[in-house]
C-alpha positions as CSV (number, residue, x, y, z in Angstrom):
1,M,55.3,-42.8,123.8
2,T,54.0,-44.6,120.8
3,L,56.2,-42.8,118.4
4,N,59.3,-43.6,120.4
5,L,58.3,-47.3,120.5
6,L,57.7,-47.3,116.7
7,S,61.0,-45.6,116.1
8,A,62.9,-48.0,118.3
9,K,61.2,-51.0,116.5
10,S,62.1,-49.6,113.0
11,K,65.7,-49.0,114.1
12,N,65.9,-52.6,115.4
13,D,64.3,-54.0,112.2
14,L,66.8,-52.0,110.1
15,A,69.8,-53.2,112.1
16,R,68.6,-56.7,111.8
17,A,68.1,-56.4,108.0
18,V,71.4,-54.8,107.4
19,G,73.2,-57.3,109.7
20,N,71.9,-60.2,107.6
21,K,73.5,-59.2,104.4
22,K,75.9,-61.9,103.2
23,G,77.5,-60.2,100.3
24,R,77.0,-58.6,96.9
25,I,74.1,-59.2,94.5
26,T,75.3,-61.0,91.5
27,G,73.8,-61.9,88.1
28,I,72.3,-58.5,87.3
29,K,73.6,-57.0,84.2
30,K,74.8,-53.4,84.4
31,L,74.7,-53.2,88.2
32,D,77.4,-51.2,89.9
33,D,77.3,-51.6,93.6
34,A,78.6,-49.0,96.1
35,N,81.7,-50.1,98.0
36,N,79.6,-50.1,101.3
37,A,76.6,-52.0,99.8
38,G,75.8,-55.0,101.9
39,K,78.0,-53.9,104.8
40,K,77.4,-52.2,108.1
41,D,77.2,-48.7,106.5
42,A,74.7,-49.8,103.9
43,Q,72.0,-47.6,105.3
44,N,74.1,-44.6,104.1
45,C,74.1,-45.8,100.5
46,T,72.0,-44.1,97.8
47,L,70.2,-46.0,95.0
48,I,70.5,-44.3,91.6
49,L,68.2,-45.5,88.9
50,T,68.8,-44.4,85.3
51,E,67.0,-44.9,82.1
52,G,69.4,-45.9,79.4
53,D,73.2,-46.4,79.1
54,S,73.9,-42.7,78.4
55,A,72.2,-41.6,81.6
56,K,74.1,-44.4,83.5
57,A,77.4,-43.1,82.1
58,L,76.6,-39.6,83.4
59,A,75.8,-40.9,86.8
60,V,78.9,-43.1,87.0
61,A,81.0,-40.1,85.9
62,G,79.5,-38.1,88.8
63,L,80.4,-40.9,91.2
64,G,84.0,-40.7,90.1
65,V,84.0,-37.1,91.5
66,I,82.2,-37.7,94.8
67,G,83.3,-41.3,95.4
68,R,81.8,-44.8,95.2
69,D,81.6,-45.7,98.8
70,N,77.9,-44.7,99.4
């Protein structure tokens, strides 16, 4: 019973947090947002952190193959 209550509360909190997004983050150099970032499908997005420009270029090239939505 307690796990179900916690699960429902966390889903409610997530829905509330995602619903409050007003748009894209601006002002951060070298940030490439997913197309669904800040929208209702934001929970499906994956954060990719890289160290250096060459690693970012490799990650962005991979996104070109699988898509930039998530």
